[in-house]
C-alpha positions in Angstrom: 107.5 110.6 109.3 111.3 110.1 109.0 112.8 107.8 106.5 114.1 105.3 109.0 110.6 105.1 110.6 109.0 104.6 107.2 111.5 101.9 106.4 110.9 100.2 109.8 107.1 100.3 109.3 107.0 99.1 105.7 110.0 96.7 105.5 110.3 95.7 109.1 106.6 95.2 109.6 105.9 93.3 106.3 109.2 91.6 105.7 107.5 88.2 105.5 105.1 89.5 102.8 107.9 91.2 100.8 110.0 88.0 101.1 107.0 85.9 100.0 106.3 88.1 96.9 110.0 87.9 96.0 110.4 84.2 96.6 107.4 83.0 94.6 108.4 84.8 91.3 112.0 83.6 91.8 110.9 80.0 92.1 108.5 80.3 89.2 111.2 81.9 87.0 113.8 79.3 87.9 111.4 76.5 87.2 110.3 78.0 83.9 113.9 78.7 82.8 115.2 75.3 83.8 112.5 73.5 81.7 113.0 75.6 78.6 115.0 74.0 75.7 118.0 76.1 74.6 117.6 77.9 71.3 120.4 78.5 68.8 120.9 81.3 66.3 122.4 81.1 62.8 123.5 84.3 61.0 124.3 85.1 57.3 125.6 88.5 56.1 124.5 89.9 52.8 125.4 93.0 50.7 122.6 94.7 49.0 123.1 96.5 45.6 123.8 100.2 45.5 127.1 100.2 47.5 127.1 102.8 50.2 123.7 104.3 51.2 123.6 108.0 50.8 120.8 108.4 53.3 119.3 106.5 56.2 116.0 106.3 54.2 117.9 104.5 51.4 119.4 102.0 53.8 116.1 101.4 55.5 114.5 100.8 52.1 117.0 98.1 51.3 116.6 96.4 54.7 112.8 96.5 54.5 112.9 94.9 51.0 115.1 92.1 52.3 112.9 91.6 55.4 109.8 91.5 53.2 111.3 88.8 51.1 112.8 86.5 53.7 109.7 86.6 55.9 107.2 85.9 53.1 105.2 82.7 54.0 106.1 80.9 50.8 109.8 81.3 51.2 109.6 80.5 54.9 107.6 77.4 54.3 110.2 76.1 51.8 113.0 76.9 54.3 111.1 75.1 57.2 110.7 72.0 55.0 114.4 72.1 54.2 115.2 72.2 57.9 112.7 69.5 58.9 110.5 71.9 60.8 106.7 71.9 60.9 104.2 74.6 61.9 102.8 77.9 60.8 105.3 79.7 58.6 103.8 83.1 59.5 104.3 82.5 63.2 107.8 81.1 62.6 108.7 84.2 60.6 107.5 86.5 63.3 109.2 84.6 66.2 112.4 83.2 64.7 113.4 85.2 61.6 115.0 88.7 61.8 116.9 91.1 59.5 119.3 93.5 61.1 121.1 96.3 59.3 124.8 97.0 60.1 124.9 100.7 60.7 123.9 103.1 57.9 124.8 100.8 55.1 123.3 98.2 52.8 124.9 95.3 54.6 122.3 93.2 56.5 122.3 90.1 58.6 119.6 87.5 58.3 119.3 85.5 61.6 117.2 82.4 62.3 116.6 80.9 65.7 115.6 77.2 66.3 116.1 74.6 68.9 119.1 73.1 67.0 122.2 74.9 65.6 122.2 72.7 62.5 118.5 73.4 61.7 119.2 77.1 62.2 122.0 77.0 59.6 119.8 75.0 57.1 116.9 77.4 57.4 119.0 80.5 57.2 120.9 79.2 54.1 117.6 78.3 52.4 116.1 81.8 53.0 119.3 83.5 51.8 119.5 81.4 48.6 115.8 82.0 47.8 116.3 85.8 48.4 119.4 85.9 46.2 117.7 83.9 43.5 114.7 86.2 43.5 116.8 89.4 43.4 119.6 88.3 41.2 117.4 86.2 38.8 115.7 89.4 37.6 119.1 91.0 36.9 120.2 87.8 35.0 117.0 88.1 32.9 117.8 91.7 32.2 121.3 90.8 31.1 119.9 88.1 28.7 117.5 90.7 27.2 120.3 93.2 26.9 122.5 90.7 25.0 119.6 89.9 22.6 119.0 93.7 22.0 122.7 94.3 21.4 122.8 91.5 18.8 119.7 92.8 17.0 121.0 96.4 17.0 124.3 95.1 15.6 122.5 93.3 12.8 120.4 96.3 11.9 123.4 98.6 12.0 125.4 96.2 9.8 122.6 96.0 7.3 122.3 99.7 7.2 126.0 100.3 6.8 126.1 97.7 3.9 123.3 99.6 2.1 125.1 102.9 2.6 128.2 101.5 1.0 126.2 100.0 -1.9 124.4 103.4 -2.3 127.8 105.1 -2.8 128.6 102.9 -5.9 125.1 102.4 -7.2 123.9 103.5 -10.6 121.2 106.2 -10.8 118.4 103.6 -11.3 118.6 101.7 -8.0 119.5 104.8 -5.9 115.9 105.5 -4.9 115.3 101.9 -3.8 118.5 101.9 -1.7 117.6 105.2 -0.1 114.1 103.9 0.8 115.5 100.8 2.4 118.0 102.8 4.5 115.2 105.2 5.6 113.0 102.2 6.7 115.8 100.9 8.9 116.2 104.1 10.9 113.0 103.8 12.9 113.8 100.2 13.7 117.3 101.0 14.9 115.9 104.0 17.0 113.3 101.7 18.7 115.9 99.1 19.5 118.2 101.7 21.0 115.3 103.1 23.1 114.5 99.6 24.4 118.2 99.0 25.4 118.3 102.3 27.2 115.1 101.6 29.1 116.3 98.1 30.0 119.6 99.5 31.3 117.8 102.1 33.4 115.4 99.5 34.9 118.2 97.0 35.6 120.3 99.6 37.4 117.3 100.4 39.8 116.7 96.7 40.6 118.1 95.2 43.8 120.7 92.6 43.9 122.2 90.6 46.7 125.8 89.5 47.2 126.7 86.9 49.9 129.4 88.1 52.2 129.3 85.4 54.9 127.7 82.0 54.7 125.1 81.1 57.4 126.9 79.9 60.6 125.6 79.0 64.0 126.6 80.9 67.1 128.2 78.7 69.8 126.1 79.9 72.7 122.3 79.7 73.1 120.4 82.9 72.7 117.7 84.5 74.9 117.5 85.3 78.5 119.4 82.9 80.7 118.1 81.5 84.0 120.2 83.8 86.2 118.9 86.9 84.3 115.3 85.7 84.4 115.6 85.0 88.2 117.1 88.5 88.8 114.3 90.2 86.9 111.7 88.1 88.7 113.2 89.0 92.1 113.3 92.7 91.1 109.6 92.6 90.0 108.6 90.7 93.2 110.5 93.2 95.3 108.8 96.2 93.7 105.4 94.5 94.1 106.1 93.6 97.7 107.1 97.1 98.6 104.0 98.5 96.9 101.6 96.1 98.7 103.4 96.7 102.0 103.1 100.4 101.6 99.4 100.1 100.7 98.7 98.0 103.8 100.6 100.4 106.0 98.7 103.3 104.6 95.4 101.5 105.3 96.3 100.2 108.8 99.3 102.2 110.1 101.1 100.4 112.9 104.0 101.5 115.1 106.8 98.9 115.5 109.6 98.9 117.9 109.7 99.9 121.6 111.4 103.2 121.1 109.0 104.2 118.4 106.0 103.4 120.6 107.4 105.5 123.4 108.2 108.3 121.0 104.6 108.2 119.6 103.3 108.8 123.2 105.9 111.4 123.9 107.1 109.6 127.0 110.4 107.8 128.0 110.7 104.1 127.7 110.9 102.7 131.2 111.5 99.1 130.3 110.7 96.2 128.0 109.4 92.8 129.2 110.6 90.0 126.8 108.1 87.6 128.2 104.8 87.7 130.1 106.1 85.4 132.8 107.5 88.0 135.1 109.0 85.3 137.5 111.2 83.8 134.8 114.9 84.5 134.4 114.4 86.2 131.1 112.2 88.8 132.8 114.2 89.3 136.0 116.7 91.7 134.5 113.9 93.6 132.7 111.9 94.0 135.9 115.0 95.2 137.7 115.6 97.9 135.1 111.9 98.9 135.1 112.0 99.1 138.9 115.0 101.5 138.8 113.3 103.7 136.2 110.0 103.6 138.2 111.8 104.7 141.3 112.9 107.9 139.6 109.3 108.5 138.5 108.2 107.9 142.1 110.5 110.6 143.4 109.3 113.1 140.9 105.6 112.4 141.5 105.6 111.6 145.2 102.2 111.5 146.7 100.3 110.8 143.5 98.7 107.6 142.3 100.5 105.5 139.7 98.4 103.8 137.1 99.5 101.1 134.7 97.0 101.2 131.8 97.0 99.2 128.6 97.0 100.9 125.3 94.9 98.1 123.7 91.7 96.8 125.5 92.6 93.2 124.8 95.5 93.5 127.3 93.4 94.6 130.3 93.5 91.2 132.0 97.2 90.8 131.7 97.7 94.4 132.7 96.0 93.7 136.1 98.2 90.7 136.7 101.3 92.5 135.7 100.5 95.5 137.9 100.2 93.2 141.0 103.3 91.3 140.2 105.3 94.4 139.4 104.2 96.0 142.6 105.5 93.0 144.5 108.8 92.8 142.6 109.6 96.6 142.6 108.1 97.5 146.0 106.2 100.4 144.5 102.4 100.4 144.6 101.0 100.2 141.0 97.3 100.4 140.3 95.7 99.2 137.1 92.0 100.3 137.3 90.7 103.8 136.9 88.6 103.2 140.0 91.8 103.6 141.9 92.2 107.1 140.5 90.8 110.4 141.9 87.3 111.2 140.9 86.9 113.7 138.1 84.6 116.5 139.3 81.7 117.7 137.0 81.3 121.1 135.5 80.6 122.9 138.8 84.3 123.6 139.1 85.0 122.1 142.5 88.6 120.9 142.7 89.4 117.4 143.7 91.0 116.9 147.1 93.3 114.4 145.4 95.9 115.1 142.9 95.6 113.6 139.4 97.3 110.3 138.9 100.2 109.7 136.6 100.0 107.0 133.9 102.5 104.4 132.7 101.3 103.0 129.3 101.5 99.3 128.8 101.9 98.6 125.1 103.0 95.8 122.8 106.0 96.3 120.6 103.7 96.4 117.6 100.6 98.4 118.1 98.1 100.3 116.0 98.9 104.0 115.6 95.3 104.9 116.0 95.3 103.1 119.4 98.3 105.1 120.5 96.8 108.4 119.3 93.5 107.6 121.0 95.3 106.7 124.3 97.3 109.9 124.3 94.3 112.0 123.4 92.1 110.6 126.2 94.9 110.8 128.7 95.5 114.5 127.8 91.8 115.2 128.1 91.7 113.8 131.6 94.8 115.7 132.6 96.7 112.6 133.5 100.3 112.8 132.2 101.8 109.8 130.6 105.2 109.6 132.4 106.5 106.4 130.9 106.0 103.5 128.6 106.4 99.8 129.4 106.5 97.5 126.4 106.2 93.8 126.2 106.3 91.0 123.7 103.6 88.4 123.9 104.7 85.1 122.4 102.4 82.3 121.6 103.9 80.2 124.3 103.1 82.9 126.8 99.4 83.2 126.0 98.2 81.4 129.1 94.8 81.8 130.7 94.8 84.3 133.6 92.8 83.2 136.6 91.8 85.6 139.4 90.7 84.9 143.0 86.9 84.8 143.5 85.4 87.5 145.7 82.0 87.4 147.3 80.7 90.1 144.9 82.2 88.3 141.8 80.6 85.0 142.9 77.2 86.6 143.4 77.4 88.3 140.0 78.6 85.1 138.3 75.8 83.1 140.0 73.2 85.6 139.1 74.2 85.9 135.5 74.9 82.2 134.7 73.5 80.2 137.5 76.9 78.7 138.2 78.1 78.1 141.8 81.7 77.6 141.0 83.6 79.5 143.7 87.1 78.2 143.0 88.4 80.6 140.3 87.1 83.2 137.8 88.4 84.8 134.7 89.8 88.3 135.1 86.8 90.7 135.4 86.3 93.3 132.7 85.4 96.5 134.4 83.8 99.4 132.5 86.5 101.6 134.0 89.5 99.4 133.1 90.8 101.6 130.3 90.9 105.1 129.0 87.9 104.4 126.8 85.3 104.7 129.6 83.6 107.8 130.9 82.4 106.7 134.4 85.1 106.9 137.1 84.3 106.4 140.8 86.2 107.7 143.8 89.0 105.4 144.8 90.5 104.3 148.0 93.5 106.5 148.6 96.7 104.9 147.1 99.7 107.0 146.6 103.3 106.5 145.6 105.2 106.0 148.9 
């Protein structure tokens, strides 16, 4: 199957389904987007302690620490109260609070999204203030402890130095007492120096936050806009429609287009009837073109019967009427029943006195591929060449009831089967030999192409 044929079958045959599956998501997305309240984002930029991050792991550690602080339910609850918001703080933190790192650095942005730019600014400012208070408050406490230790160390050092000076001028009697006092101060001073060293080391490893930019609201709403949402919905609907159409075509393959129907049967397209009313103006030109093409076929197969046979059994009745009207309009005898064809001889090998007929296939512009394959296979098995294809389009306005003249045999059969004595008109008879799907064929009256 060529690409253009596949495109015609999938897209051309199921364009209404594809269009429907595209239109419905577009309408739903447009309706959903138009009823959504705009949401605004406020952003504050912070500098974590440590300066430049030496590794990506170090930068990630600082960001994760800040994210863990600003998304904690207790801090989020206080920020929501400050912004006049209600609800679950955990859900609000997951949906509306985010921390984004700027490159491989310790600079981070805290963003908050709400339905109001002012509320976003208030909530973001509250979260940043609480995080700074938590991080910087520990360092302030360390500084206070460091000052107290420095004062105590200075006092002990001053006392020890005074005793040392006193020892230098002391008489032999109090020397031992002064030396004992100085020796007792050394452990105390050493312990204070150790505490200061530990405190300095712990303070240097603790995080601190510096505010670079105050929280400010972005001027434009955030999130996917209605045009983007509609475009995504259209794309999703298109992919879904193509998939469904391809699946339907794989389950029930159909040939669409007059030229493709003729190509499937391996025969030339002799004509196309735009309407089933062959006496209308719309069909006059089509019948004239078909007559010209049929005249060329008649010259090639002079002396052989010409059968107009439907590809689909449901078109048998209209095929009979069309054969009679086309015979009248073109001047070429066209048969439509297999009983008008030469008899097929059995397995004894006797040749028929009559030559095999030639077939013109009557098909709709959209027909099942299996029907076409079955028609071609049966025609080839009978040895009847398909010399042309006549396509037609049957509109709803053209689906009229076809009535046939009543013969004596038809009246008797109708009266015997139903008890009716209506001899005016009768629906088109359905013969067992009216299509290539039968097996019994009777000898015809001789009808040949003139």
